Structure formats: C-alpha cells, structure tokens
C-alpha positions as CSV (number, residue, x, y, z in Angstrom):
1,X,-43.2,14.1,-14.6
2,X,-39.8,13.5,-16.1
3,X,-39.4,14.4,-19.8
4,X,-37.7,11.8,-22.1
5,X,-34.6,13.1,-23.9
6,X,-34.5,12.0,-27.6
7,X,-30.8,11.1,-27.4
8,X,-30.8,8.8,-30.4
9,X,-32.4,11.4,-32.7
10,X,-29.3,13.4,-32.5
11,X,-26.4,13.2,-35.0
12,X,-24.1,10.3,-34.2
13,X,-21.1,12.5,-33.4
14,X,-23.2,14.3,-30.8
15,X,-24.5,11.0,-29.4
16,X,-20.9,9.9,-28.9
17,X,-20.0,13.2,-27.1
18,X,-23.0,12.6,-24.7
19,X,-21.9,9.0,-24.1
20,X,-18.4,10.0,-23.4
21,X,-19.7,12.0,-20.3
22,X,-21.6,9.1,-18.9
23,X,-20.5,6.6,-16.1
24,X,-19.7,3.1,-17.4
25,X,-22.6,1.5,-15.5
26,X,-25.1,3.7,-17.4
27,X,-23.2,3.0,-20.6
28,X,-23.8,-0.7,-20.0
29,X,-27.5,-0.2,-19.8
30,X,-27.5,1.9,-23.0
31,X,-25.5,-0.7,-24.8
32,X,-28.4,-3.2,-24.2
33,X,-30.9,-1.1,-26.1
34,X,-30.0,-2.2,-29.6
35,X,-27.1,-3.4,-31.8
36,X,-26.5,0.2,-32.8
37,X,-26.1,1.4,-29.2
38,X,-23.9,-1.6,-28.4
39,X,-21.7,-0.6,-31.3
40,X,-21.6,3.1,-30.2
41,X,-20.6,2.3,-26.6
42,X,-18.0,-0.2,-27.8
43,X,-16.6,2.5,-30.2
44,X,-15.7,4.7,-27.1
45,X,-12.8,2.3,-26.5
46,X,-13.3,2.1,-22.7
47,X,-11.2,-0.7,-21.4
48,X,-12.0,-2.5,-18.2
49,X,-9.0,-2.7,-15.9
50,X,-10.2,-5.7,-13.9
51,X,-13.3,-8.0,-13.8
52,X,-14.0,-9.9,-10.6
53,X,-16.9,-12.4,-10.4
54,X,-18.1,-13.7,-7.1
55,X,-20.3,-16.8,-6.8
56,X,-22.4,-17.3,-3.7
57,X,-26.2,-17.4,-3.3
58,X,-26.2,-14.8,-6.1
59,X,-23.6,-13.7,-8.7
60,X,-21.8,-10.4,-8.5
61,X,-19.8,-9.1,-11.5
62,X,-17.5,-6.3,-10.5
63,X,-16.1,-4.2,-13.3
64,X,-13.4,-1.6,-12.8
65,X,-12.7,1.0,-15.5
66,X,-10.0,3.5,-14.8
67,X,-11.1,4.9,-11.4
68,X,-14.7,3.9,-11.7
69,X,-16.0,0.6,-10.3
70,X,-19.5,-0.9,-10.3
71,X,-21.3,-4.1,-9.5
72,X,-23.8,-6.0,-11.7
73,X,-25.9,-8.4,-9.6
74,X,-27.5,-11.5,-11.0
75,X,-30.1,-13.0,-8.8
76,X,-33.4,-14.8,-8.6
77,X,-36.6,-13.2,-9.6
78,X,-37.7,-11.2,-6.5
79,X,-41.2,-12.4,-7.1
80,X,-40.2,-16.1,-7.0
81,X,-37.5,-16.5,-4.3
82,X,-38.2,-20.3,-4.1
83,X,-37.3,-20.9,-7.7
84,X,-34.0,-22.6,-8.6
85,X,-31.3,-20.1,-9.4
86,X,-30.3,-21.3,-12.9
87,X,-27.9,-18.9,-14.6
88,X,-27.8,-21.0,-17.7
89,X,-31.3,-19.6,-18.3
90,X,-32.2,-15.9,-18.8
91,X,-31.6,-14.0,-15.6
92,X,-32.2,-10.4,-14.7
93,X,-29.5,-8.0,-13.5
94,X,-29.5,-5.0,-11.2
95,X,-27.1,-2.2,-10.3
96,X,-27.1,0.8,-8.1
97,X,-27.9,3.2,-10.9
98,X,-31.4,1.6,-11.4
99,X,-33.9,0.7,-8.7
100,X,-35.2,-2.4,-10.4
101,X,-33.9,-5.5,-12.3
102,X,-33.4,-5.1,-16.0
103,X,-33.0,-7.3,-19.1
104,X,-32.2,-6.6,-22.8
105,X,-35.0,-7.1,-25.3
106,X,-33.4,-10.5,-26.0
107,X,-33.0,-12.0,-22.5
108,X,-29.5,-12.8,-21.4
109,X,-28.2,-15.8,-19.3
110,X,-24.9,-15.5,-17.4
111,X,-22.8,-16.3,-20.5
112,X,-24.6,-13.6,-22.5
113,X,-24.1,-11.0,-19.8
114,X,-20.4,-11.8,-19.5
115,X,-19.8,-11.9,-23.2
116,X,-21.5,-8.6,-23.6
117,X,-19.5,-6.9,-20.8
118,X,-16.2,-8.3,-22.2
119,X,-17.0,-7.0,-25.7
120,X,-18.4,-3.6,-24.7
121,X,-15.5,-2.8,-22.4
122,X,-12.8,-4.4,-24.5
123,X,-11.6,-6.9,-21.9
124,X,-9.3,-9.7,-22.9
125,X,-7.2,-10.3,-19.8
126,X,-7.8,-13.1,-17.2
127,X,-10.8,-12.9,-14.9
128,X,-10.7,-13.0,-11.1
129,X,-13.2,-15.2,-9.4
130,X,-14.4,-15.9,-5.9
131,X,-16.2,-18.9,-4.5
132,X,-18.2,-18.5,-1.2
133,X,-20.9,-20.5,0.6
134,X,-23.8,-20.9,-1.8
135,X,-21.6,-21.3,-4.8
136,X,-22.0,-25.1,-4.6
137,X,-25.3,-24.7,-6.5
138,X,-23.3,-24.0,-9.7
139,X,-22.0,-27.1,-11.4
140,X,-18.3,-27.2,-11.6
141,X,-18.2,-28.5,-15.2
142,X,-20.3,-25.5,-16.3
143,X,-18.0,-23.1,-14.4
144,X,-15.0,-24.6,-16.0
145,X,-16.4,-24.3,-19.5
146,X,-17.7,-20.8,-19.0
147,X,-14.7,-19.2,-17.2
148,X,-12.0,-20.2,-19.5
149,X,-9.4,-17.6,-18.6
150,X,-9.1,-17.4,-14.8
151,X,-5.9,-16.1,-13.2
152,X,-6.8,-15.4,-9.6
153,X,-9.3,-17.2,-7.3
154,X,-10.5,-16.5,-3.8
155,X,-12.0,-19.4,-1.9
156,X,-13.7,-19.1,1.4
157,X,-16.2,-20.9,3.6
158,X,-16.6,-23.9,1.2
159,X,-15.7,-27.5,2.1
160,X,-12.3,-29.1,1.5
161,X,-13.9,-31.3,-1.2
162,X,-15.3,-28.3,-3.0
163,X,-11.9,-26.5,-2.7
164,X,-10.1,-29.5,-4.3
165,X,-12.8,-29.6,-7.0
166,X,-12.2,-25.9,-7.8
167,X,-8.4,-26.2,-7.9
168,X,-8.7,-29.4,-10.0
169,X,-10.8,-27.6,-12.7
170,X,-8.9,-24.3,-12.6
171,X,-5.4,-25.6,-13.1
172,X,-3.9,-22.4,-14.6
173,X,-4.3,-20.2,-11.5
174,X,-1.4,-17.8,-10.9
175,X,-2.8,-16.4,-7.6
176,X,-4.8,-18.0,-4.8
177,X,-6.5,-16.5,-1.8
178,X,-7.7,-18.9,0.9
179,X,-9.9,-17.1,3.4
180,X,-9.7,-20.1,5.7
181,X,-8.2,-23.6,5.8
182,X,-11.0,-25.9,4.5
183,X,-9.1,-29.1,5.4
184,X,-9.1,-31.1,8.6
185,X,-5.8,-32.7,7.8
186,X,-3.0,-30.0,7.8
187,X,-1.1,-32.0,5.1
188,X,-3.8,-31.1,2.7
189,X,-3.3,-27.3,2.9
190,X,0.4,-27.8,2.8
191,X,0.0,-29.4,-0.7
192,X,-1.3,-26.0,-1.8
193,X,1.7,-24.2,-0.3
194,X,3.9,-26.4,-2.3
195,X,2.1,-25.5,-5.6
196,X,3.9,-23.3,-8.1
197,X,1.6,-20.3,-7.7
198,X,3.0,-16.8,-8.4
199,X,1.2,-15.6,-5.2
200,X,-0.8,-17.1,-2.3
201,X,-2.7,-15.4,0.4
202,X,-3.7,-17.4,3.5
203,X,-6.0,-16.1,6.2
204,X,-5.8,-18.8,8.8
205,X,-3.5,-20.2,11.4
206,X,-0.2,-21.4,10.0
207,X,3.0,-23.1,11.3
208,X,6.7,-22.8,10.6
209,X,6.4,-25.8,8.3
210,X,3.7,-24.0,6.3
211,X,6.0,-21.0,5.9
212,X,9.0,-23.2,4.8
213,X,6.9,-25.1,2.3
214,X,5.5,-22.0,0.6
215,X,6.8,-22.2,-3.0
216,X,5.2,-19.0,-4.3
217,X,7.0,-15.8,-5.3
218,X,4.7,-13.8,-3.2
219,X,3.3,-15.1,0.1
220,X,0.9,-13.2,2.4
221,X,0.0,-14.7,5.8
222,X,-2.9,-12.7,7.1
223,X,-3.1,-14.2,10.6
224,X,-0.5,-13.1,13.3
225,X,2.6,-15.1,13.9
226,X,5.1,-14.9,16.8
227,X,8.5,-13.3,16.8
228,X,10.1,-16.7,17.5
229,X,8.4,-18.3,14.5
230,X,9.5,-15.5,12.2
231,X,13.0,-15.5,13.6
232,X,13.3,-19.3,12.9
233,X,11.9,-18.8,9.4
234,X,14.6,-16.2,8.6
235,X,17.3,-18.4,9.8
236,X,16.0,-21.3,7.6
237,X,15.9,-18.9,4.6
238,X,19.5,-17.9,5.2
239,X,20.4,-21.5,5.0
240,X,18.6,-21.9,1.7
241,X,14.8,-22.5,2.1
242,X,12.1,-21.0,-0.1
243,X,14.2,-20.5,-3.2
244,X,11.4,-18.8,-5.2
245,X,10.4,-16.4,-2.6
246,X,10.4,-12.7,-3.5
247,X,8.0,-11.2,-0.9
248,X,6.5,-12.5,2.3
249,X,4.1,-10.6,4.6
250,X,3.5,-11.2,8.3
251,X,2.1,-9.5,11.3
252,X,2.8,-9.8,15.0
253,X,0.3,-8.7,17.7
254,X,1.4,-6.8,20.8
255,X,4.3,-5.1,19.1
256,X,5.3,-3.3,22.3
257,X,6.7,-6.6,23.5
258,X,8.8,-7.2,20.4
259,X,11.9,-5.2,20.1
260,X,14.2,-5.2,17.1
261,X,16.8,-7.2,19.1
262,X,14.3,-9.8,20.0
263,X,12.9,-10.2,16.4
264,X,16.3,-10.5,14.9
265,X,18.1,-12.4,17.7
266,X,21.0,-14.4,16.3
267,X,20.6,-13.0,12.7
268,X,23.5,-11.1,11.1
269,X,22.0,-7.9,9.7
270,X,22.8,-4.3,9.2
271,X,20.8,-1.1,8.7
272,X,19.6,0.1,5.3
273,X,20.6,3.6,4.5
274,X,17.7,6.1,4.6
275,X,17.9,6.9,0.9
276,X,17.9,3.3,-0.1
277,X,15.1,2.6,2.3
278,X,13.0,5.3,0.7
279,X,13.7,3.9,-2.7
280,X,12.7,0.3,-1.6
281,X,9.5,1.6,0.0
282,X,8.5,3.5,-3.1
283,X,9.3,0.7,-5.4
284,X,7.3,-1.9,-3.4
285,X,4.5,0.4,-2.1
286,X,5.3,-0.1,1.6
287,X,5.8,2.0,4.6
288,X,8.6,1.2,7.0
289,X,9.8,2.4,10.4
290,X,12.9,0.3,10.3
291,X,14.6,-1.7,7.7
292,X,17.6,-4.1,7.8
293,X,19.5,-6.1,5.2
294,X,20.5,-9.7,5.5
295,X,22.1,-12.2,3.1
296,X,21.6,-15.8,2.3
297,X,24.6,-18.1,2.5
298,X,24.8,-18.0,-1.3
299,X,25.0,-14.2,-1.2
300,X,21.3,-13.4,-2.2
301,X,20.3,-10.2,-0.4
302,X,17.0,-9.5,1.3
303,X,15.5,-6.8,3.6
304,X,13.2,-7.0,6.6
305,X,11.0,-4.0,6.7
306,X,8.8,-3.4,9.8
307,X,6.0,-0.9,10.5
308,X,4.5,-0.6,14.0
309,X,0.8,0.5,13.7
310,X,-1.8,0.3,16.5
311,X,0.3,-2.2,18.5
312,X,0.7,-4.5,15.5
313,X,4.1,-5.1,13.9
314,X,3.7,-5.4,10.2
315,X,6.6,-7.2,8.5
316,X,7.6,-7.3,4.9
317,X,10.4,-9.7,3.9
318,X,11.7,-8.8,0.5
319,X,14.3,-10.8,-1.5
320,X,16.4,-9.3,-4.3
321,X,17.7,-11.7,-7.0
C-alpha cells in the first residue's frame, strides 16, 4: 500500500522546493488541484519553449520546456468510443505519467486546457499546429477563433478543399509544411509556392517550375530531385530567379553516379577555403563534404554544400545577401 505524502501541509517555501524538482508533466497535474497549486506552479517561472498541437482523430498537445517534452492527449471517453468527439465540451486528458485519464475538479474543454497550459508555463509565443486525417471533424470557424496565434502549420493527408480552407483561415502563417500535394491540378500547389512564407517544406514530387516559383526565404524539398534539375535551377538562380531565397535543401539518390563535375556542369564556381567552410557549417548547423561558392549576375554570393550519406547526396544551397 502506497502512503500519501502531505505535500501541501508543508511550509510554502518547502513546497516550492519540492515542485522545483518535479518534471513539468507532473507539475501540470498538480496545478489542476486548486487555485493555490496553480499559482504555486506558475510562480516557478517555467517557460515553454514550444507548443505543438496536432488535430486528427484525437488531439495531441505537445509541450517542450527546456530539454523536457511531453504530450497531453485529449480523446473520447474510453467507455463510450461511439460518442461524438466534441472538444467544445469537457474532455478528459491523459499523459504518460498517469495510467488513466484525468480532469480537474471543474471539468475542462479544449479551450480551458490550452489556456491553463499557456498560463502555467508562461507561453505567449505563436503556436504550431498540425492537421491530419480525422481533423475534418473539427469546425474550421471554431479552430480559427480558438487558435488565434498560429505561426507554423503542418498539413498532411487531408483533401485539397480542406487544405485551402485551413490556409484561408490561418492567413498569418510564417511557415508551412505540406506532407503531400493535396491537389490534382499542379497549378494549385504552385500558388502556395508563390506565397510569401518565411519557410515552406514540401514532401512530394516537384518540378523545376516548382523550384523556380518558390518565393520563401527557406525552402526544403524532401523528395529526391535529379542532378540535371538541380543544375538547371542553379543556372536560373544565377540569372536572377528566386530573389528572396536564403536557403534551399535538396537530396539526390544514388549519389555514386553524381560527381561534382556532373552536378555543377557549366556553372562557374570555386572552392570554399576550409576555415570558411567550417564557419559556414557551424553557423547554419550543417555538415558538408564539399562546398563551392558561386555568384549571381548581380554579384550576390551563394554556396552549394554537399554531404554524401548512405548513397544519398544531401545538398544545401545557401545565399548571402
């Protein structure tokens, strides 16, 4: 039989010392006990580094505090799986530190859970969100009114219509991650490449036109390209395409068949000195086997850094303004 520890009978300064040695997920649960415990946990001054909310058949709220991360899962009552999942009504939560769902004494709906987490962990920055299959059950108007400060969105596996609806309602996105191309017409996804995002990540097949239309500062194409397509892109960039681009990522499969000469055929380039290469790698958090410098016709410099790993050539194209 486990003995209960009378934590809240201790002097307040001792309680705070005990709380300071607890993991944030347990602190969340303690903060739900009463107004006093909420105030005590908030007084610790723990600040969430990032909050990521994923909507699918359930809702996952991922909170990162310093080096500690944990998930709060909101889902249907396990005793009534056929019931409609309505997160505008009180809904239980669960996390790894407890083996059963829990609720505060005054039941929380999604808004209450989110407001409580934002308050207790002093979070005022934009929230990152993800929409996956199953998220269609949540009304877009409600999502828009609830998630008022969204900076980054991941969209995957939903229809083109739903994707348009998401982007229409979350107009202030800085970063977009498309896990797949949801549109039948290639022109539709190109409209997204033209958008003025700070960063876009695309995990589907793409063309040279898609690359040239990318208007973001940071572009990450997750699917492999060919050496010919990359070579043609670089030549277009030298002539003046992609004026906002600062960083573009690519990969080429079967790297054994792609030599430096083949990749950079017809491109005027020169080696980057080892010391400068190390500095660039450190600044941008990359690893490079080989790095060359090129210039646009207007004099703007850029480097092409490559790393061969497990027969895949990883390419980072960095522009310096």
